[in-house]
ZAMARGU-4260 file (C-alpha; in steps of 0.2 Angstrom, whole numbers, plus 5000, padded with zeros to 4 digits):
<rodrens>
0) 4774/4899/5044 | 4792/4897/5046 | 4802/4885/5036 | 4819/4878/5041 | 4830/4873/5026
5) 4846/4863/5029 | 4861/4862/5018 | 4862/4843/5016 | 4852/4836/5001 | 4844/4853/4997
10) 4850/4854/4980 | 4845/4837/4975 | 4827/4839/4983 | 4825/4856/4973 | 4831/4848/4957
15) 4819/4833/4959 | 4804/4844/4963 | 4807/4855/4948 | 4808/4839/4937 | 4792/4832/4944
20) 4783/4848/4942 | 4789/4849/4924 | 4784/4831/4921 | 4767/4834/4928 | 4764/4850/4919
25) 4770/4843/4902 | 4758/4828/4905 | 4744/4841/4906 | 4750/4848/4890 | 4750/4832/4881
30) 4732/4828/4887 | 4726/4843/4876 | 4719/4840/4859 | 4727/4850/4845 | 4718/4866/4841
35) 4721/4883/4833 | 4725/4897/4846 | 4713/4911/4845 | 4718/4920/4861 | 4731/4917/4875
40) 4728/4922/4893 | 4741/4922/4907 | 4734/4920/4925 | 4743/4921/4942 | 4755/4935/4939
45) 4759/4946/4954 | 4775/4955/4950 | 4781/4948/4933 | 4775/4958/4918 | 4764/4949/4906
50) 4775/4955/4892 | 4789/4944/4899 | 4778/4929/4898 | 4772/4932/4880 | 4790/4936/4874
55) 4796/4919/4881 | 4781/4909/4874 | 4785/4900/4857 | 4766/4901/4853 | 4757/4916/4845
60) 4738/4919/4842 | 4734/4910/4826 | 4747/4896/4828 | 4741/4878/4829 | 4744/4871/4847
65) 4751/4853/4849 | 4760/4843/4862 | 4777/4848/4856 | 4774/4866/4857 | 4765/4865/4874
70) 4781/4856/4881 | 4792/4869/4873 | 4781/4883/4881 | 4783/4875/4898 | 4802/4873/4897
75) 4804/4891/4891 | 4794/4898/4906 | 4803/4887/4919 | 4819/4893/4911 | 4815/4911/4916
80) 4818/4906/4934 | 4803/4916/4940 | 4790/4903/4942 | 4789/4888/4954 | 4774/4880/4944
85) 4768/4882/4926 | 4752/4874/4919 | 4743/4875/4902 | 4724/4873/4900 | 4712/4875/4885
90) 4695/4884/4886 | 4689/4881/4869 | 4701/4889/4857 | 4709/4900/4871 | 4725/4894/4879
95) 4726/4898/4897 | 4744/4899/4905 | 4743/4896/4924 | 4758/4902/4933 | 4763/4902/4951
100) 4777/4915/4954 | 4792/4911/4965 | 4792/4922/4981 | 4804/4936/4980 | 4817/4940/4993
105) 4812/4954/5005 | 4827/4955/5016 | 4843/4945/5019 | 4850/4946/5036 | 4864/4938/5046
110) 4866/4933/5065 | 4881/4927/5074 | 4894/4933/5061 | 4908/4941/5072 | 4922/4937/5060
115) 4914/4946/5045 | 4906/4963/5042 | 4887/4961/5037 | 4889/4972/5022 | 4903/4961/5015
120) 4893/4946/5017 | 4878/4954/5009 | 4889/4958/4994 | 4894/4939/4994 | 4876/4934/4994
125) 4872/4946/4979 | 4886/4938/4969 | 4878/4921/4973 | 4861/4928/4967 | 4852/4931/4984
130) 4847/4949/4986 | 4832/4960/4989 | 4820/4959/4975 | 4826/4944/4967 | 4816/4927/4966
135) 4820/4915/4980 | 4827/4898/4975 | 4832/4884/4987 | 4846/4879/4976 | 4854/4897/4978
140) 4852/4896/4997 | 4862/4880/4997 | 4875/4888/4987 | 4875/4903/4999 | 4877/4891/5014
145) 4892/4883/5005 | 4900/4899/5001 | 4898/4905/5019 | 4906/4889/5025 | 4920/4891/5013
150) 4923/4909/5019 | 4924/4903/5037 | 4936/4889/5032 | 4948/4902/5025 | 4948/4910/5042
155) 4952/4893/5050 | 4935/4891/5057 | 4932/4873/5052 | 4918/4870/5064 | 4907/4884/5059
160) 4889/4879/5056 | 4876/4889/5045 | 4857/4888/5047 | 4846/4896/5035 | 4828/4902/5040
165) 4815/4906/5027 | 4801/4917/5034 | 4786/4920/5022 | 4779/4938/5023 | 4765/4947/5014
170) 4764/4949/4995 | 4773/4932/4992 | 4789/4937/4999 | 4801/4929/5011 | 4815/4935/5023
175) 4831/4925/5023 | 4841/4924/5039 | 4858/4915/5040 | 4862/4911/5058 | 4880/4906/5060
180) 4888/4897/5075 | 4906/4902/5071 | 4915/4892/5085 | 4933/4893/5089 | 4946/4895/5076
185) 4957/4879/5072 | 4975/4883/5077 | 4991/4875/5071 | 4998/4864/5085 | 5012/4856/5076
190) 5023/4859/5061 | 5036/4846/5056 | 5049/4845/5042 | 5054/4828/5037 | 5069/4823/5027
195) 5080/4838/5031 | 5099/4834/5035 | 5108/4850/5030 | 5098/4862/5041 | 5090/4859/5057
200) 5071/4858/5058 | 5070/4873/5069 | 5079/4884/5056 | 5068/4878/5043 | 5052/4881/5053
205) 5059/4898/5057 | 5057/4903/5038 | 5038/4900/5039 | 5025/4914/5041 | 5014/4901/5049
210) 5019/4895/5066 | 5012/4887/5082 | 5009/4904/5090 | 5018/4917/5099 | 5015/4933/5109
215) 5009/4943/5093 | 4998/4929/5086 | 4983/4938/5092 | 4987/4951/5079 | 4996/4942/5065
220) 4985/4926/5066 | 5000/4916/5061 | 4994/4901/5070 | 4979/4900/5059 | 4981/4888/5044
225) 4979/4894/5027 | 4983/4885/5011 | 4988/4900/5002 | 5000/4904/5017 | 5007/4886/5017
230) 5010/4887/4998 | 5020/4904/5001 | 5030/4895/5015 | 5034/4881/5004 | 5041/4892/4991
235) 5051/4901/5004 | 5058/4884/5010 | 5062/4880/4992 | 5071/4896/4989 | 5081/4894/5005
240) 5088/4878/4998 | 5090/4883/4980 | 5100/4899/4986 | 5112/4887/4995 | 5117/4875/4982
245) 5104/4862/4983 | 5099/4862/4964 | 5088/4847/4965 | 5079/4851/4981 | 5060/4846/4981
250) 5045/4846/4992 | 5039/4828/4990 | 5022/4830/4999 | 5013/4840/5013 | 5000/4832/5025
255) 4988/4843/5034 | 4978/4834/5048 | 4964/4841/5058 | 4958/4834/5075 | 4941/4827/5077
260) 4935/4842/5086 | 4941/4853/5072 | 4952/4864/5084 | 4970/4858/5081 | 4979/4856/5065
265) 4996/4847/5061 | 5006/4850/5046 | 5020/4839/5040 | 5031/4843/5025 | 5042/4830/5017
270) 5057/4835/5008 | 5072/4828/4998 | 5087/4839/4999 | 5098/4831/4986 | 5116/4835/4983
275) 5124/4852/4985 | 5131/4858/4969 | 5145/4870/4965 | 5145/4881/4949 | 5159/4876/4938
280) 5157/4889/4924 | 5146/4901/4914 | 5145/4902/4895 | 5135/4914/4884 | 5127/4908/4868
285) 5116/4917/4856 | 5115/4935/4849 | 5121/4948/4861 | 5120/4963/4849 | 5139/4962/4848
290) 5140/4968/4866 | 5146/4952/4874 | 5158/4960/4886 | 5144/4972/4892 | 5133/4957/4895
295) 5147/4947/4904 | 5149/4961/4916 | 5130/4958/4921 | 5133/4940/4925 | 5129/4937/4944
300) 5133/4918/4944 | 5150/4915/4952 | 5160/4900/4947 | 5168/4891/4962 | 5153/4896/4973
305) 5138/4885/4978 | 5124/4886/4966 | 5112/4900/4970 | 5095/4901/4961 | 5094/4920/4966
310) 5110/4924/4956 | 5103/4914/4941 | 5087/4925/4942 | 5097/4941/4944 | 5107/4936/4929
315) 5093/4933/4917 | 5083/4948/4923 | 5098/4959/4921 | 5101/4952/4903 | 5082/4955/4899
320) 5083/4973/4906 | 5099/4977/4896 | 5091/4970/4880 | 5076/4981/4884 | 5087/4996/4885
325) 5090/4994/4866 | 5072/4992/4862 | 5071/4973/4863 | 5055/4971/4873 | 5053/4952/4870
330) 5071/4946/4872 | 5071/4928/4878 | 5085/4924/4890 | 5087/4906/4898 | 5100/4899/4909
335) 5102/4881/4905 | 5111/4870/4918 | 5123/4856/4913 | 5123/4845/4929 | 5138/4834/4933
340) 5131/4823/4947 | 5147/4813/4949 | 5157/4828/4955 | 5142/4838/4961 | 5145/4852/4949
345) 5134/4862/4938 | 5139/4873/4923 | 5127/4886/4915 | 5124/4891/4897 | 5115/4907/4896
350) 5106/4907/4880 | 5099/4923/4873 | 5088/4928/4858 | 5084/4947/4857 | 5069/4943/4845
355) 5063/4959/4838 | 5065/4977/4842 | 5048/4986/4847 | 5042/5003/4849 | 5028/5009/4860
360) 5012/5012/4851 | 5001/5018/4865 | 5003/5022/4884 | 4987/5020/4895 | 4984/5025/4913
365) 4973/5014/4924 | 4968/5016/4942 | 4968/5035/4943 | 4951/5039/4949 | 4955/5056/4955
370) 4972/5061/4948 | 4972/5068/4930 | 4980/5058/4917 | 4992/5072/4913 | 4999/5073/4930
375) 5005/5055/4927 | 5010/5057/4909 | 5020/5072/4911 | 5032/5062/4923 | 5035/5049/4909
380) 5051/5049/4899 | 5046/5035/4888 | 5035/5042/4874 | 5022/5035/4862 | 5028/5031/4844
385) 5046/5030/4851 | 5057/5015/4852 | 5054/5004/4868 | 5068/5009/4881 | 5068/4999/4897
390) 5079/5012/4906 | 5066/5026/4902 | 5052/5015/4907 | 5060/5012/4924 | 5064/5030/4926
395) 5046/5034/4922 | 5039/5022/4935 | 5051/5029/4948 | 5046/5047/4944 | 5027/5043/4945
400) 5031/5034/4962 | 5041/5049/4969 | 5025/5060/4967 | 5019/5052/4983 | 5001/5051/4977
405) 5001/5032/4975 | 5003/5018/4986 | 5007/5006/4971 | 5014/5010/4954 | 5017/4996/4941
410) 5020/4997/4922 | 5014/4982/4912 | 5020/4978/4894 | 5006/4972/4882 | 5009/4965/4865
415) 4999/4972/4851 | 4989/4959/4841 | 4994/4958/4823 | 5009/4970/4826 | 5024/4960/4832
420) 5035/4976/4833 | 5023/4986/4844 | 5019/4986/4862 | 5007/4995/4873 | 5011/5001/4890
425) 4999/5001/4905 | 5003/5012/4920 | 4993/5004/4934 | 4992/5015/4950 | 4983/5013/4967
430) 4979/5030/4974 | 4982/5034/4992 | 4972/5048/5001 | 4981/5064/4996 | 4973/5075/5008
435) 4978/5073/5026 | 4974/5080/5043 | 4991/5082/5052 | 4991/5080/5070 | 5005/5080/5083
440) 5004/5077/5101 | 5019/5080/5113 | 5021/5077/5132 | 5033/5085/5142 | 5035/5091/5160
445) 5036/5109/5154 | 5023/5110/5141 | 5012/5096/5147 | 5002/5092/5132 | 5004/5101/5115
450) 4994/5099/5100 | 4998/5104/5082 | 4985/5103/5068 | 4987/5105/5049 | 4978/5102/5033
455) 4987/5097/5017 | 4981/5092/5000 | 4996/5085/4990 | 4986/5083/4975 | 4972/5096/4975
460) 4958/5092/4963 | 4969/5079/4955 | 4980/5092/4948 | 4996/5087/4956 | 4997/5104/4965
465) 5001/5105/4984 | 4991/5116/4996 | 4995/5116/5015 | 4989/5125/5030 | 4998/5122/5046
470) 4992/5127/5063 | 5001/5124/5079 | 4990/5126/5094 | 5004/5124/5107 | 5002/5136/5122
475) 5020/5142/5119 | 5024/5140/5101 | 5010/5145/5089 | 5011/5144/5070 | 5000/5148/5055
480) 5008/5143/5039 | 5000/5144/5021 | 5009/5135/5007 | 5005/5131/4989 | 5016/5123/4976
485) 5013/5121/4957 | 5026/5108/4951 | 5023/5112/4933 | 5021/5131/4934 | 5028/5131/4916
490) 5026/5116/4904 | 5045/5113/4905 | 5043/5108/4923 | 5048/5123/4933 | 5039/5123/4949
495) 5033/5138/4960 | 5030/5138/4978 | 5022/5152/4988 | 5023/5153/5007 | 5014/5165/5020
500) 5018/5162/5038 | 5015/5169/5056 | 5023/5162/5071 | 5024/5167/5090 | 5035/5160/5103
505) 5032/5161/5122 | 5042/5155/5137 | 5037/5139/5146 | 5028/5142/5162 | 5042/5135/5173
510) 5053/5148/5166 | 5041/5162/5170 | 5040/5177/5159 | 5027/5184/5146 | 5038/5190/5132
515) 5035/5185/5114 | 5044/5182/5098 | 5033/5186/5083 | 5038/5182/5065 | 5028/5185/5049
520) 5033/5185/5031 | 5031/5178/5014 | 5042/5170/5000 | 5041/5164/4983 | 5053/5150/4976
525) 5055/5142/4959 | 5062/5125/4955 | 5071/5122/4939 | 5075/5104/4934 | 5092/5102/4927
530) 5091/5083/4925 | 5080/5069/4929 | 5085/5069/4947 | 5092/5086/4950 | 5083/5102/4953
535) 5089/5120/4957 | 5079/5131/4968 | 5079/5150/4969 | 5068/5164/4976 | 5066/5178/4988
540) 5055/5184/5002 | 5052/5197/5015 | 5051/5194/5034 | 5048/5204/5049 | 5053/5198/5067
545) 5047/5207/5082 | 5053/5204/5100 | 5039/5209/5112 | 5048/5212/5128 | 5041/5206/5145
550) 5047/5198/5161 | 5061/5186/5161 | 5066/5189/5143 | 5082/5179/5138 | 5097/5190/5140
555) 5102/5185/5122 | 5086/5192/5115 | 5087/5208/5125 | 5105/5211/5120 | 5101/5209/5101
560) 5086/5220/5103 | 5096/5234/5112 | 5109/5234/5098 | 5098/5231/5083 | 5080/5236/5088
565) 5065/5226/5094 | 5059/5224/5076 | 5070/5217/5062 | 5065/5217/5043 | 5075/5206/5031
570) 5074/5202/5013 | 5082/5185/5011 | 5087/5177/4994 | 5086/5158/4994 | 5096/5146/4983
575) 5095/5127/4984 | 5098/5111/4976 | 5091/5093/4977 | 5094/5077/4970 | 5082/5062/4972
580) 5084/5045/4964 | 5075/5035/4977 | 5063/5022/4971 | 5049/5029/4981 | 5045/5045/4990
585) 5032/5037/5000 | 5041/5021/5006 | 5059/5021/4999 | 5069/5005/5000 | 5083/5010/4989
590) 5092/5026/4982 | 5098/5042/4988 | 5091/5059/4992 | 5101/5075/4994 | 5095/5093/4998
595) 5105/5109/5000 | 5096/5125/5005 | 5104/5142/5009 | 5097/5160/5014 | 5106/5176/5011
600) 5099/5191/5019 | 5104/5206/5007 | 5093/5220/5013 | 5084/5226/5029 | 5090/5226/5047
605) 5099/5209/5047 | 5114/5202/5037 | 5117/5184/5038 | 5121/5168/5028 | 5112/5151/5033
610) 5114/5134/5024 | 5107/5117/5028 | 5113/5101/5019 | 5104/5084/5021 | 5109/5067/5014
615) 5099/5051/5015 | 5104/5034/5009 | 5093/5018/5008 | 5101/5001/5006 | 5090/4986/5004
620) 5098/4971/5013 | 5085/4959/5006 | 5067/4958/5001 | 5061/4962/5019 | 5075/4973/5027
625) 5081/4990/5023 | 5095/5001/5031 | 5092/5020/5030 | 5105/5033/5034 | 5101/5051/5037
630) 5113/5066/5040 | 5110/5084/5042 | 5122/5099/5044 | 5117/5117/5047 | 5128/5132/5047
635) 5124/5150/5050 | 5135/5166/5051 | 5132/5185/5053 | 5140/5196/5039 | 5144/5214/5037
640) 5148/5216/5055 | 5131/5210/5061 | 5129/5194/5073 | 5119/5180/5067 | 5101/5183/5072
645) 5096/5173/5087 | 5079/5170/5079 | 5087/5161/5064 | 5095/5148/5075 | 5093/5129/5071
650) 5085/5118/5084 | 5087/5100/5088 | 5078/5086/5098 | 5063/5076/5095 | 5056/5068/5080
655) 5066/5072/5064 | 5082/5075/5074 | 5087/5066/5090 | 5073/5056/5097 | 5071/5054/5115
660) 5074/5072/5119 | 5060/5085/5120 | 5057/5094/5104 | 5069/5108/5100 | 5077/5108/5117
665) 5095/5103/5114 | 5109/5115/5113 | 5114/5132/5121 | 5102/5139/5134 | 5100/5156/5141
670) 5103/5160/5159 | 5085/5159/5162 | 5085/5141/5156 | 5076/5145/5139 | 5082/5134/5124
675) 5090/5146/5111 | 5095/5134/5098 | 5111/5138/5089 | 5119/5143/5072 | 5127/5126/5070
680) 5118/5109/5069 | 5123/5091/5066 | 5111/5076/5066 | 5115/5058/5062 | 5102/5045/5061
685) 5102/5026/5056 | 5087/5015/5055 | 5084/4996/5051 | 5067/4995/5043 | 5056/4980/5040
690) 5037/4977/5036 | 5026/4976/5051 | 5021/4958/5055 | 5004/4954/5047 | 5003/4970/5037
695) 4998/4961/5022 | 4999/4971/5006 | 5000/4988/5015 | 5019/4991/5012 | 5018/5008/5021
700) 5016/5000/5038 | 5033/4997/5044 | 5043/4995/5060 | 5061/5001/5063 | 5075/5002/5076
705) 5085/5017/5076 | 5100/5026/5083 | 5101/5045/5083 | 5116/5057/5087 | 5116/5076/5086
710) 5115/5093/5094 | 5116/5111/5090 | 5130/5123/5095 | 5133/5141/5099 | 5142/5153/5088
715) 5158/5152/5097 | 5157/5133/5100 | 5165/5120/5089 | 5155/5105/5083 | 5163/5092/5095
720) 5158/5073/5096 | 5159/5074/5115 | 5145/5086/5116 | 5133/5076/5104 | 5117/5068/5112
725) 5113/5050/5107 | 5098/5039/5109 | 5092/5022/5103 | 5074/5015/5101 | 5060/5007/5092
730) 5047/5015/5080 | 5032/5013/5069 | 5028/5022/5053 | 5013/5021/5043 | 5005/5031/5029
735) 4988/5032/5037 | 4972/5040/5030 | 4976/5055/5040 | 4993/5057/5034 | 5011/5050/5037
740) 5011/5043/5055 | 5027/5041/5065 | 5029/5034/5083 | 5045/5032/5092 | 5050/5026/5109
745) 5068/5031/5113 | 5080/5028/5127 | 5094/5042/5128 | 5111/5034/5130 | 5121/5050/5131
750) 5113/5064/5140 | 5119/5078/5151 | 5112/5087/5166 | 5097/5098/5162 | 5092/5089/5146
755) 5073/5088/5144 | 5069/5069/5141 | 5053/5064/5131 | 5054/5045/5128 | 5038/5043/5119
760) 5035/5054/5104 | 5021/5053/5091 | 5016/5064/5076 | 5006/5063/5061 | 5013/5072/5046
765) 5031/5071/5049 | 5045/5062/5040 | 5063/5055/5043
</rodrens>
């Protein structure tokens, strides 16, 4: 038999039934005459262990039974939640406990739930108490229906209906089926701001994440109402006014109305702007550690300018951080306004109490399920049992973030109960997949489709070591590279990198020919940290390059081979330097990165010098937008009377250089049309980066616009602006589970005859 249970009145009916059963059962108990219990028998059990019943009974063999003990026994057994009926009977001096077990849940299923995954819903039901193997309770079913409806309301599905079907099956079990008619989501049809005078309604509504819909609403769902989103929008509105002088701005009320068919939502926001205030002055009061001038230099509030709440917040935050620099972790800083309403002016008194100096008792690490504690701890510059230092804590956080193993890194300060001069630090991290499958796809008229594959493990076995294998399966440029890095080869932080590689290059089909350029070698490199942000690299290697002749071999290669041989052996020494003070290696928003690499071939068949310098700068414009600049300069020169080896040339074009041009095709070409690269390279990039609309908490998903400029030049050519190629376009970047993804659509704005154009470019495993 199938029973249909509806939400309305279910809880009341269930409660009334339980009370009636308890009353009747208790009545049966009261009808028994007192007697001495010589035995207790439990009847009606199917799944419940007898020991569970005996442990709950307030009666034991040898006790005297009376009405009060009988009623207590019934209450105790009902409290277990395992029985829907309990009765007590007496047969002589034997107490019979007659129970009827609640049916257990055999299965929980859902139908019609397109908006939610069934596994997620089953977890929600388990939290409510409905799960396989648990006793079935009508009251819990009612709670489950209400929870489901609440989940759908959060998705703006106000008309969702939930019907629960209870189907008895064998062995006193039931199947639960929740059938959902989701309906159409309610959409915001109107947003109004009432009471505004200083700014237009369209300007204010443009601040909101919620809107009445647009071309991207199918993805962002910005036209679906959410109370949490509305609260965030109201806070944005409040901040907008407070940053423009409206000190007494307030949101008086909000009205949210839904149409009778539950499809349309109207939102009205009533505001009072108040007067616009100008800052008349700033005064410091309190204990500033005899460093008043240093603190005054941190004041961001500007007298004579309109009141700006952001400047006030920046000032108090800067003061707190400066106090923390000297160990005062609990400094209290407050900017108290003195309002002159007659003249619409406001003065601020910044009151400070450094409180007590603290030291760090313990540093705890949380969230690293895979990464070893030591990998995180060795990046910390704040130590246990040392004075609290805000600068060292921020530096430590940045160093952990720059590892690139975590999508989020936060440091939390906790007071130690009973020890007012001690704090504990908790490093909370959210791990990202450190292993990645790198894949790149290119499209061009020459190479058609090319595919590159690679495997990297940036944090192998949670040790912080890097292991990479790169395989390029392009028909014309094949690569096999093995690389591993131990960032703490010595306890002092000296790193060691080992590289083994094998590369072959062939001409494009439309160029004809079957010659090959084969390069194989290995190198070892060490990195010595000289400061918190500076590292010097040095090392050496051995490399062999073979020119395998064939038809249509470029004249440049043939000339080099005829003079210096078809096989060249070299032993280059490497020397480099890097400085990295970015806030994150994963998704930087501020800071600077510089890198200088140089090769000096001192032995073998080649003699050359080659250097490459890269500079990156990230400038946050506000909380959403960041401007990024990248520049790269490469120079190569032959020495000891030898020319610069053609196979050591720089290449440009494509992702990582000048987007919109085919990968590595810019610069000098042979008479056969083959791209040769050159010993001189210049690349300039600029990007405006913003979070992707609707990305939520995934800070790695970002969109950007860009402008690129660059080229490579021959040995006898000068780097000239008139020869640089340029492009502009749009792009998308994301730290995907398979690795860093970058997609760009570029339009060349300066190109020359013969340039290979590739407007759409995509790669997983590339960077700026």
